[in-house]
VOGU-3710 file (C-alpha; in Angstrom, 3 decimals, decimal comma):
1> tqpehivraf> 95,813/112,092/85,793  96,418/114,772/88,319  96,120/118,485/87,608  99,562/120,068/86,474  99,501/122,596/89,409  99,085/120,005/92,031  101,931/117,926/90,461  104,086/120,777/90,700  103,207/121,632/94,294  103,715/118,064/95,302
11> nkkvmnvmpd> 107,114/117,822/93,575  108,218/121,007/95,132  107,401/119,727/98,540  109,136/116,674/98,041  112,112/118,388/96,971  112,070/120,720/99,948  112,228/117,709/102,337  114,995/115,752/100,382  117,953/117,449/102,142  116,840/116,346/105,418
21> sklilttsns> 115,578/112,789/104,243  117,733/109,888/105,174  115,493/107,036/103,939  112,322/106,528/101,863  109,697/104,095/102,814  107,194/102,999/100,112  104,440/100,336/99,738  105,549/98,506/96,626  108,382/97,878/94,115  106,227/99,447/91,552
31> easiirdflk> 106,002/102,591/93,429  109,820/102,341/94,544  110,745/102,165/90,893  108,556/105,501/90,090  110,357/107,398/93,182  113,725/106,299/91,908  113,092/107,519/88,285  111,908/110,848/89,633  114,847/111,376/92,024  117,066/110,298/89,309
41> skniekpikv> 115,832/112,979/87,064  116,570/115,469/89,833  120,180/114,031/90,194  119,314/112,492/93,659  120,107/109,268/95,196  118,506/108,128/98,477  117,823/104,804/99,781  114,500/103,302/99,213  112,721/100,549/101,369  109,616/98,744/100,330
51> vrlgtdikls> 107,208/98,171/103,409  103,933/96,122/102,469  100,838/97,193/103,889  99,098/94,713/106,444  96,566/92,442/105,040  94,999/90,723/108,190  91,893/92,621/107,964  89,513/91,778/110,625  86,199/90,977/109,313  83,444/92,944/110,557
61> kdiirpsani> 80,951/91,177/112,813  78,278/93,681/112,249  76,865/93,207/108,858  74,277/95,519/107,603  72,589/95,610/104,383  72,576/99,051/102,749  69,205/100,479/102,308  69,573/100,720/98,641  67,357/98,594/96,503  69,941/96,219/95,376
71> dfenfylmvg> 69,746/92,575/93,938  72,660/91,300/96,454  72,832/88,089/94,777  73,738/89,583/91,367  76,165/92,623/91,417  79,654/93,769/90,948  81,440/96,139/93,126  83,879/98,989/93,007  85,164/100,309/96,140  87,365/103,631/96,345
81> tieprknhll> 87,153/107,265/95,957  85,687/108,706/92,625  88,528/110,373/90,896  89,995/110,049/87,312  92,753/107,538/88,235  90,148/105,049/89,505  88,734/104,833/85,960  85,168/104,893/86,723  84,041/106,099/83,485  85,291/102,895/81,442
91> vlkafhkiwq> 83,578/100,666/84,095  80,332/102,560/83,640  80,403/102,805/79,784  81,258/98,869/79,766  78,303/98,008/82,070  75,917/100,256/79,995  76,928/98,390/76,818  76,287/94,936/78,943  72,909/96,123/80,088  71,915/97,496/76,641
101> enedapalvi> 72,534/94,044/75,273  71,205/91,937/78,134  68,654/93,457/80,700  69,173/90,385/83,042  72,950/91,096/83,242  74,469/91,793/86,830  74,153/95,237/88,400  76,937/97,538/89,494  77,254/98,958/92,841  79,932/101,854/93,350
111> agrlgwkyes> 80,928/102,484/96,906  83,021/105,395/97,765  83,387/109,278/98,841  83,705/111,905/95,869  87,365/112,859/95,335  88,550/115,485/92,817  87,322/115,820/89,405  84,345/113,422/90,033  81,871/115,514/87,951  81,892/113,371/84,919
121> aleviqkssf> 81,449/109,966/86,579  78,739/111,252/88,778  76,941/112,926/86,045  76,952/109,435/84,100  75,478/107,816/87,372  72,737/110,497/87,966  71,676/110,532/84,416  71,727/106,907/83,720  68,570/105,278/82,806  69,823/102,375/84,878
131> kdkklfyles> 70,217/104,289/87,973  68,723/102,606/91,041  67,768/99,523/88,761  71,116/98,228/87,723  73,569/101,263/89,027  73,818/102,054/92,463  75,977/104,682/94,205  76,702/104,544/97,814  78,781/107,571/98,528  79,716/106,790/102,420
141> psdseleyly> 78,899/103,157/103,328  79,730/102,071/106,895  81,987/99,343/107,599  79,286/97,039/108,132  77,660/98,132/104,977  80,888/97,732/103,229  81,412/94,158/104,710  77,750/93,167/103,499  78,847/94,338/99,903  82,264/92,456/99,817
151> qhtkalimas> 80,344/89,137/101,204  77,620/89,388/98,529  79,484/90,676/95,630  80,137/88,457/92,432  83,629/90,159/92,068  85,597/93,296/92,893  86,412/95,564/90,148  89,593/97,663/90,233  90,159/99,677/87,189  92,763/102,106/88,345
161> fregfglpvi> 95,252/103,377/85,807  97,705/104,213/88,786  97,913/103,043/92,369  100,588/103,060/95,118  99,108/99,843/96,461  95,409/99,016/96,068  93,887/98,038/99,378  90,586/96,990/98,147  92,355/94,326/95,977  93,735/92,714/99,330
171> eamvrkvpvi> 90,302/93,329/101,113  88,657/91,190/98,627  91,474/88,364/98,492  91,319/88,190/102,303  87,583/87,206/102,051  88,248/85,027/99,007  86,181/87,349/96,775  87,029/87,244/92,958  88,884/90,249/91,697  88,881/91,813/88,230
181> asnievfkei> 91,741/94,187/88,016  93,586/96,472/85,504  96,786/95,015/84,269  99,088/97,645/85,954  102,526/96,573/87,732  101,271/97,214/91,237  98,346/94,967/91,214  100,410/92,014/89,647  102,899/92,564/92,305  100,478/92,436/95,330
191> agdypiyfdp> 98,079/89,930/94,051  99,904/87,739/91,546  97,770/85,392/89,487  94,610/85,789/91,646  92,661/88,600/89,750  91,255/88,477/86,181  93,208/91,131/84,630  92,318/93,518/81,876  93,513/96,491/79,841  92,257/99,698/81,703
201> ysiyslieai> 92,012/101,559/78,200  89,807/99,089/76,396  85,955/98,593/77,182  85,968/95,414/75,369  88,835/94,044/77,407  86,912/94,756/80,681  83,751/93,208/79,170  85,539/90,018/78,421  87,002/90,088/81,947  83,401/90,337/83,303
211> kssqnavkke> 82,358/87,528/81,129  85,082/85,482/82,219  84,317/86,040/85,921  80,656/84,720/85,537  81,589/81,438/86,797  84,345/82,484/89,004  84,509/80,645/92,327  86,211/81,826/95,529  89,648/80,500/95,815  92,731/80,709/98,374
221> pdiklntwed> 95,222/83,793/97,618  98,145/82,337/95,903  100,656/84,781/97,517  101,700/85,398/101,228  99,839/88,113/102,792  101,436/90,550/105,356  99,835/91,051/108,786  100,260/94,526/110,242  102,610/93,214/112,703  104,751/92,022/109,890
231> takdialaik> 104,376/95,758/108,376  105,592/97,167/111,707  108,511/94,942/111,909  109,627/95,748/108,331  109,504/99,419/109,238  111,578/98,914/112,203  113,924/96,508/110,510  114,307/99,168/107,627  115,188/101,906/110,045  117,564/99,395/112,111
241> ehfgl> 119,495/98,507/108,870  119,873/101,921/107,409  120,834/103,704/110,699  122,973/100,561/112,045  120,895/100,305/115,316
//
């Protein structure tokens, strides 16, 4: 989902640092596999260690309701930069179909800055007949506003085609918020059976997942969540083990 010239430039940068690289740290086994395959295609072998991101997120004590006129008891939430790999277009199409069939269906709140190639998704939002009625876009919510959204949403939707980790999934899990996630390997790795999974290429699969979540209740995460202290210790251990310190 990245422009070819950016992919080429990134690959060139990676190859430039490889001669001096002794150890590669990454955030998931899924990402490690992708890196390993890339290096193999270049006939390069490097040790790779996985260090999970910390998830002991401090819940904000300051909670502020965003100024948008939103029904805060009946909405779904997307958190993240608007860019192609986040798959906003599919989510928007699914919700428009839902709203056309049922005007009382929950709203959708999209929170996140504009990234690259955001124009198509932003155009759908701006031209939608449901804008500011059922569809809301908050470009740069504060931490306090985001906390409010997490605490009031029916579920977080993460529809990404590709992620290195997917921190919003963990942010939702920490708060025991239901999660609807695309069935990509990294989400299964970091979140286990917690989310309701769907095919990120199918509008109907997402719609079914949304329907399944209607009666979802908050539950405990079924996997161990790293703390940031755990992450720091894992980095230190990986370095010590590799260099024999």
